[in-house]
C-alpha positions in Angstrom: -54.4 -43.0 -57.8 -57.1 -41.0 -60.4 -58.4 -37.6 -59.3 -61.9 -39.4 -58.3 -60.5 -41.9 -56.0 -58.1 -39.2 -54.2 -61.5 -37.3 -53.8 -63.4 -40.4 -52.5 -61.1 -40.7 -49.7 -60.8 -37.2 -48.8 -64.7 -37.3 -48.7 -64.8 -40.1 -46.5 -62.5 -38.8 -43.8 -64.3 -35.6 -44.1 -67.7 -37.5 -43.4 -66.0 -39.3 -40.4 -64.7 -35.8 -39.1 -68.0 -33.7 -39.8 -70.5 -36.6 -39.7 -72.2 -38.6 -42.3 -74.8 -36.5 -43.5 -72.3 -34.0 -44.5 -72.2 -32.9 -48.2 -68.7 -32.6 -49.8 -68.0 -31.9 -53.1 -64.8 -30.1 -54.2 -66.0 -26.5 -54.0 -67.0 -27.3 -50.6 -65.2 -24.5 -47.9 -64.9 -24.5 -44.3 -67.9 -21.7 -44.3 -69.9 -24.7 -45.9 -70.1 -27.0 -43.0 -70.8 -26.0 -39.3 -68.4 -28.4 -37.5 -65.4 -27.2 -39.3 -63.8 -25.4 -36.4 -59.7 -25.1 -35.8 -59.8 -28.2 -34.3 -61.4 -30.3 -37.0 -59.3 -28.6 -39.2 -55.7 -30.2 -37.7 -57.9 -33.3 -37.4 -58.4 -32.9 -41.2 -55.1 -32.0 -42.3 -53.3 -34.6 -40.1 -55.6 -37.5 -41.3 -55.6 -36.6 -44.9 -51.5 -36.8 -44.6 -51.7 -39.9 -43.0 -53.9 -41.8 -45.3 -52.5 -40.5 -48.3 -49.0 -40.6 -46.9 -48.4 -37.3 -48.0 -47.1 -34.2 -46.0 -48.3 -30.4 -46.6 -45.9 -27.5 -45.8 -47.3 -24.6 -44.5 -47.8 -22.5 -47.3 -50.0 -25.4 -48.9 -52.1 -25.6 -45.9 -52.6 -22.0 -45.5 -53.5 -21.9 -49.6 -56.3 -24.8 -48.8 -59.8 -23.2 -49.1 -61.7 -25.9 -50.3 -61.9 -29.7 -50.5 -60.6 -29.6 -54.2 -57.1 -27.9 -53.2 -56.3 -30.8 -51.1 -56.9 -32.9 -54.2 -54.9 -30.7 -56.0 -52.0 -31.1 -53.4 -52.4 -34.7 -53.6 -52.1 -35.2 -57.3 -49.0 -32.8 -57.4 -47.2 -34.9 -54.9 -47.9 -37.8 -56.6 -46.8 -36.7 -59.7 -43.2 -35.6 -57.8 -42.8 -39.2 -56.7 -42.6 -40.3 -60.4 
C-alpha cells in the first residue's frame, strides 16, 4: 500500500470522526481540529488500527503528534511484515 493510499484511508476515517468539512493534511495536529478531544482520539486510534489491521503500542501512541505520524507508523509496520 502506498503512502498516499494510507493517508487517504486515514483522511476518510478522520472525516467520519471529525466531520466532512475537516481539512486533513499530514501536518494536521489535534490543535488544528476543534472536535479532537480525548474520546475522539481513542476512537481515531482504534478505528485506524482496525482499518489497517495494525496495533500501536503505548509508546507509539504517545509519539503521534500529527496525521503524518500515523502514516509513518503504518508504513513501518507494513515493512516489518515483508
